[in-house]
N, C-alpha and C positions, 0 to 999 in steps of 0.2 A: 444689840448692835456694837461693834467696836468701835470705841471710843479714841483708839489710839491713831495717830496720825503717820504719815509714811515717813520714811527714812529715805533721803537722796536727795535728787536735783527735781526741784519743780520749776516749771516757766510761768514767769508773770505775762500772761499772752497780750501781744499787742491786739488791737480791733481791726480788721483791715477794712477801709473805707473805697467807695467808688470814687472816680475823679469829682462826682457831684455831690460828695460828701456823705451818701447813705450807706449803710453796711452793707460789705461786699460778701454775701453769706456764701457764695463759691468759692471764694478765696479762703474765708474761715474754715470751712469743712475741710478743704484741700490742705490747710496749714496743720489743724489738728489731727489730722490723718497722718501727717509727716511727722508730728511732734511724738505723737502714739508709738509710730513704727520707728522710731529713732532711740526707742528704749528711754524715755524721760519717765521720771517717777511719778508726778502729779501735775496738773495742769491748773493754773489761776486763770480764770477769765475776769474780764470786768474789774481789774484792780486801777492802782496809779497808770501803770504801763500801757493798760487796755483803755484809757482815756474817758475812764467810766464817769466822771462828774461831767462828760459831754453828752452821754448817753441818754434818751428819753427812758421813761419806765420801761415802756413796750419794748425799745430794744435792749434793753439790759436784760429782760426776761428771755427775749428772742436768743441773744449771744450765747447765755448760759445754757438754754436749752439744745441749741445747736451743737454745742460743745460738748455736753454729756451724751447727746445723742450720737456724735461723730464717734468721740471716746470709746462707747460702745463696752464700756467695762474693761477695755483694758488697759485703761490708766485711771486713778481717781481724778475729779475734779471737785475744786473747793471755790465757791463763787465768792468773788469779790461783794461784799455787803456792808459798806461804810455808810454813815450820815453824821451830820454833827446833832441832829435832833433825836435825842434818844427815841421817842414814839416813831418817828418815821423810820428808824432802824430796827425796832422791834416789829413793825409791820413787814418791812421788806425781808426780813430773817424768817418770819412765819410764812411768807408768802413763796420765797424761793425754796422752802424746805420742801413743799410740795413737788417738785421737779423730780420725778421718779430718776433713781439713779445715781442724783448727786451725792457726793460722799461728804460733803461739810461746808463751811463758809470761812471766809477769811475777813475780819472785820477790823478797820484801823479805828485809833483814837480820836474823838470828834475833834474837828479840826475849825479853826476860827474863833470859837468859844472860848477855849484854854482853860479848860475845867482844873479843879485841884484834884488830887490823887484821889480823894473820896468819891469824888463826882465821876471820875474815869472808872472806878472800881462798880459804882451804881449802875453806868451805863453799859458796861461789859456784863454785867450780873445779867441786867434786864434782857439783852441780846441773847444769852447763851440761855435764858428762862425759854425764850421763845421759839427754839428750835431744838427739835430731837438730834440734831446732827451734831458732830463734832466741829469746835470752834477752833480756829488759828486767831489769835490777835496779832496787830498788826503796829508795832512801836516806829515810827519815824517822826521823831521831832522835828526835824528840817522842813517837814511839810504841813505838820498838825499844830507845831508851836507849843506842845506838850510832851512830856516825857513819861512813859509808864515806868515809876521806880521798882527797882527789885523788890522791895517790900510790898508793893501793890500787886505786882506781878504775884509773887509768892501767895498772898491773900486768895487771888483769884484762882488759883491753882487747886483750892478746895471746892469748886464748883466741878462735877465730874466731866462735863462735856465740854470743859475748855481745854483743849488738847495740846497745844503749842504755841510759840510765839516766833512770828518773823521780825528779827531783831535789826533794825535799821539805825539805829542811834550811831554807828560808827564807834562806839566806846566800847572796845575790848575789855577794860576793866568790869564795867557794868554787865557786859556779857558774860565774862567770868563768874561774875557773883549768881547772874541769874541761873547758870549751867548749875554751880554749886549748890543751890539750894531748891532746884527742880525736884519734884516728885517723881516716883517712879512711873516711867511711862509718858513724862514729859518732853515733847520735841523742842527742841530750840534749834530753829534756823537762822543761817546768817542772811541777811536783806542786803547784802552787797557783794557782788562778784570778787572785788578785790581782796577781800578779808575772809572769804570762805574757809579756805584752808586752815586759817589762823583758828577760825572759831571752833572748827571740826577739831582742831588739835586739843582744843581747851576741852572737848568733850561735847559740842555740839551735833548735830543730828542730819545736818544737810544745809542746804543753799535754796532759795527763792531767787531765780537768775533773770536777768534782762538778756543776758548774751546767749541764754541757752534758746531765745528766739531764732536767732542766725545759726547756732552750732550746738542743737540740741544732744546729739550723740557726743559730741567731743565735753561738754560742759558735764553729761550725765557720766562719763568715763572718768572725769579728773573728780568728781565728787566720789564715785564709787572706790577709786583708787586712794582716796584720803581716808575714808570711813574702814576701808581697809588696812589702813596703814600703811601702804604702800606708796611712802612720799618721795621717792624717787620718781616714780611716774606722775603721781598727782603735781608735784612742782614742775615737772618737765611740761605738763600740759599748761598750767597757769602761766608759764614764762613764755610758751608757744601763743596763747592768745591775751596775754596783758596789756597789747596795744589796742587791741580790738574792744576789751571791757572797759579800758580807759575812754576810748572814743566814742563809746555808746553815750559819753555824758558829756562830751564837747559842746552839746548844746541841750536845752532840757528833752528829758526823755518822755515820750518814745521818739522824738524826731530822728535822732541819728539810726537807731533801731531799724527804724521803718525804710531810712534812706538804704540802709543796706539790704533790706528784704526787697526793696524793689530793684536795686541792681541784680538781685540773684534771681528778678523774677516771679517772685511770690505772692507780692500784691503793690500796688501804688503805695506811692510816699505820702499820700493823701493825709491831712490832719485837720481837726475841726479847732477854729479858734476859741479861746486865744493861744492856742499852741499853731506853730507855723513849721513848715519842712525848712530842713537845714539849708542854709546859704551856700553859695557855690564852692567856697573855698573849703566848708567843711566835707561839702559833698566828693571834691576832690580828694581830699584826706581819708574820706572813710573807701572811697574806692580803690586808693592805692593800698589802702590795708586788706580790704577783702580779696584784691586780686592777689597781693602777697601770699594770703593763706590757702588761696586755691578755692575760693568760694563762688566764683564768677564763672567757671568752667562750663557749668550745666545751667547757665540761668535760662537758655532760650528753651530747653528741654522742661524745666521745672515751672516755666510762664504758667499760670493758671487763669490769667485775666480773658 
């Protein structure tokens, strides 16, 4: 099995819900199909943006299975598979690995516990041992309360199926150190749309994106241009979509992205508590940005509800 993770732009997929809060399977399959047809490099269902922490175990497995089935080999799928109890994370990794066609998993640092660096090392090693698939680590200290330090990440790279890291620390100096220390074939992804080009310029291998939920083709083009060192094209696309990238975090993710996708007719903007839809003021701002970018022109035609 190839243990290398892909290069390019991946989408941290939102999870569509019906107005009653249940998973909207029809909207999900249509959405995944659109993502794959738009040239995205890989998909990540059931991460933070997918509201994974609000899904039941059965829903989590169903969303991942549907994503894999709909992608149908056109694009790799890495399932979000995180938990702050190592034993549960290990069981989930083993279970999800049984889904035929799944490319790998993405797993975040344990949240709330605030483990030491050694605790994180042991946690990730246990998860990697539980699956034969490639593992992408996810470093997001703002949500988990702990940072995967470069020295710890370097140790973890000795485990053959730990293939990549999604770096959402926002610390470019740290990310540069991680890239410098990376073993051959180990991928370093930007975890923030706004600094993706900076990370690639440092030697990174792509982006796990929120904005690509709304503009998969455009974000894919931007990342491909950066990897090809076509900086005028990459920077031009970044400048064009900078307002949208920023506005996606005007309220807690994924509420703004879901608001735009609802305006585009791709799903409702339903979220599960404790997440809430955006305020009327934010919705107006998002609608204005989306309209200026031409994202609403075919809203009726693409409506899948």
